[in-house]
N, C-alpha and C positions, 0 to 999 in steps of 0.2 A: 483695741486690739487685733494680732494680725490679721491677717488672710489665711495665714499657716492654724494658726491659734480656732479660727473665726470653723474652716473646713472640718478640723479635728474635732472641737463641739459641736459640727451640725453630724459629722456625721455619728457620736454617740446620742444626740439629741433628738433629731430633727424632728420625728414622731411626735411628741413631743409639746413640738413648736406649733402653735394656735397663728393659723397666718391669716389677719383680718383685715386688711386693707382697703377698702368699694374702689373700687373705683369708682369720679363722681363722672357720669355723663348724661347728656341731656339724647335725647333720640332722637336725631333725625329722617327724614325721607334717604333710603339709595336708591340713584338714579338705575335706571333700568336699562340693558343693551339690549333685541331686538336679534342683532344676528354679531358672528367673532371680528372682530377688528385686531389689526396689528397693535403688539402690545409699545407704547413710546415709551423711552426713554424715563420722561418726567407721569407717570400720574400724577392724577386727582390722589391730594389727602386722606388720613384717616377720619374718619365718623365710623362714631359708637356702636352697636350694635346692640342684640338686647345680651345682656346680659348670665354669666349665669350662675343655677342655685345654688349656686353654694362656689366661694371663694376655696383653689385647689391651682399648685401647680408639678413639676414633675410629672406631666401625665401628657398620653400623643396622644393624635386626632388621625383620623381616615374616615376618605366616601364611599358613599355604597350606595347606587343609584340615586345622586343627588343629595343625600342626606350628610348631618358628616356624625361622626361618631370617635363616643373622651371614652375615657375609661381610666379609672384607677385615680394617684395622682396624694401626693399628701397634701390631709385635711379629707378627704373622699377617697379613703382605699380597695374600697368598695360598690363606690360605685359605675356606673355603667347609662352612658346619656347619649340623647342625639338629639340632634339639631337640622329642624327643616327650614331652608334657605328664603323660601317663599312664603310661608306660613306667618314665617320669626317664632316661632316657640325652641323651647325642649323642652323636651319630658323623658326621667328615667327608663331605666329598663329590668331586667331581669341581671341581678345583685354576679361580683364574680364570686367565681367557685370560693377564691380565698382572697385576703386585702393584697394589693400592691402596689407598688408607684415603681417611674425607672423603667418602665416597664415596653413592651414592645407592643407594637398593632397595626393592621391592615388588613385590605379587603381581597376575596380575591372569589369570585367563581358563585357571586353572590352569598356569601358567608365570612365572618368576621372572624379572626384569627388574632392570639393578644400570645406573648413566647417571654417566657421569661421574668425579668421587671424583680424589686425587691421586698422583702415580706414586712412583718411593724416591726423586726427587729434589724433592719439593715440589709440585709443580708438574699442573695442571690438564688434565685426557686432555679427548678429543669422544669420545670412545668409549660405544657402546651395547649390550651382549648378555640375554639371552633362554639360560634355562636351563629344558631339560626334564626337568624332576625323574623321566617314569618311567627315559626312556633314560640316564640322570645326564651330561649332556653341555652345553655352554655354542654358544652361534652368534652370531655378525656379524651386529647392525643397522646404522639410517643415523645417520649422527654426529648430531652437534644441533647445529645449522643456525647455533649461536647463538657455534661456538667454547667450548676448555675452560674447564671450569669444574673445582671443586670446594666445598665443606664447604658442599654447596644441599642442598635436600629435594628427598625424594618420594615421591607420593603413587598411588593411581589411584583416577578416579570416574569412575561408567556409561561401562565400555569403552573409558576412554582415561588415560593419563600425563603428571603432570604433573609437567616440571624447574622447578622454582623456584629463582632468587635464585642463591648459589653467590660464589666468586672464579676468576680466573687463574692462584692458584696461596695457598698461606699464607701466613698473612699482609697480603696484598695488599688495596686495597679491594673493594668488597663493588659487586654487578649488580645489578640488578633483571631479567635476566632471568628471561623465565617460556617457554615450548613445553610442547607439550602431541602425544602421540605417539599416532595410529589404527595399532592392530593390522589393522584391513582395507586402510587402502591402508601399511602400512609408509612410514610418513610423518610426520614432526614440521611443525608450526605454529606460525607465534610469535603466541601470545597480549599482550595490554599489557602492559607491567612492574610489581616492586611500583609502591605507591608509595613505600614508604620503601624503599630495596637495602639487603638484608642476605646476609651470611652466619654458617657458624656458627646460624643457624635449624631453627628448626621449623614442620613442612611433613603438616601433615596433610590426612584425607579426614573426611567428616559427611555428614551427607543432605542437608544443606543447601547445601554448597561445597568447595571449597578452601580450605583458612587456613594460614598465616604466621607463624607466635608464634615473639617475643623473639630475634633476633641479634645483630651487629658486625657493623662495618667495623675490620679489623684490627685495630690494638690500643684503637678507638675502641670503647665498651660506655658510652652516656650512657641516658638511661635513656629520650630512644624512638625508642633504635633497642631493646633490651632488654626497654624492656616494648612492644613493639609488636603492632599482632593485626592483623591484614587477611584476608577476605575476599573469595576469587573468587571469582564470580556465575560457572557458563557458560554459562545461560539469558541473561543480560544483556550476560555479557563485561567488566566491573565490578569491583576490585578494590573496598570497601571493609572503611575503620574496624570493629573490635564491643573488646568490651569486652577493655582492658589489663593484661594479665601479672600477674596484682599482685604479684609477685618475680623484676625486673626483672632476664638472664641470660642467658648463651646458650652452645651446645655441652650444649644439651642430648639428653634423652632425649625420642624423641617415641610414643607407640603411640593410634590409633584404635580401635576398634567399630561404630564405620558411630555410636554413639547418645550413646560420649563421648572429646574428648580429655588425653588423663591427659601434662605434662612436667613430666623431674623430675633432680633432679640440675642439674647446668649450671658456671661462675665465669662471672665479673661483675667489680663495682665493692669486692665484700667480702672478692673470693678464690674459694675453692668451695662449693656450694651443697652440698646435703642434701635440697631441697625436695620436695616433689610438688602439683603441683596440678591441678584435675581440672574442665574444661567443657564445658557441660552452652548445644550449640548450638540447642536451642531457646529457650533462653529466656537467652541471653548473660551465664551467668553465671560467674564459678568460683568452687571451696570447693575449701579444703584441705586434703590425706593430709594423713598420721603419714611424719614426714623422712620419707626414707633411714634406715640406720643409720649412715651414715658417708657425706660433703661425696663428692661422686664426676662427673669432666664424661665428655663423647666416652661418655657410657652408652649400652647398645641397649635400646631396650624394646619390648617383645609379649601383646597382654592375651589370653587365649583361657582359653575358657568362664568367665566372673569371675575370673578370678588378672590381678595384672600382674605383668607381668616383667619385673627390670633387672638389666638384664647385661655383667658386665665393666665397664671403663673408667678414668678414672686418678684419682688420691688424690693428683697435684698438681696445683695452680692454674695454668697456662699452663704447662705440661708435663708431661715425659709419667712417670709412676712405674701402670701397669700393674698392677689388680687379672684374680684370674680368677674369682672374685665368684658367685654370681646369687643376690639376692634376692626374697622371692615375696609380694604382698600381695593376699589379699581382698577384696575389692571387694561380696562378701555378705554381711548379719551371718550 
């Protein structure tokens, strides 16, 4: 079956494909550090972390108060979970208001937000939900003003939430829509679109702006899309090109701690990717990190206390073969 046939088949029936190959992993203790150190070019290798309670892919992650939150995804469309890196335990929280995969997820001012995503029919949604961790409840917010979209990216910066790119349905042509949510006004503002429309892209915030990295449009993954890197400067309202992703791809996990942005895994012209790349926004440069133990796309990623977490994902390019594995990389020597 060609990649084109795979993706068309996936668009029609991805939600019916049970994913279930577990990553064999023996738990090993993770080294602890008491103080932040400079990130080396070659940190130590990946270790196995506590596995997910259920295999899933095409899900995002975000961090709030040192805890990692993940939402939805293929195989767990209504599930919302939290990981405590100190106790090394997972727990399920209040279910999502409706099933979602390929959704946007971020945290801001003590709350978790979910933007858009695809539903069980692989069609985009325009929903916007806020989660209160103290009450363990969800509430509706104002809908996306530019209409439904999934396979988008989401990030928070300077008291606002950004929704970037995406597509109206799984496998549809990408759009370049960009909107910003102001919690104080409880309203969305339309911003200048991406220079290069993309979906299945990685979006993250740094101290210098909002970054849109890699991605594709439907079944097209040419280098100009899969390697594209643009940064939005809130002060000027302009998107500008930054250093291209050194290994062009789409469907990556993305994590940021403000000082660095890391993308890992993905799928593209050569199939499945295990690559991990770190970007320094101050110098506009990329370095290679150790590859994931195995290639996977639709993986969630998060950074907590100088540790990078790669969570779940699919081990079959252009399709669904969910895994519950969690891998951990220390980012300090």
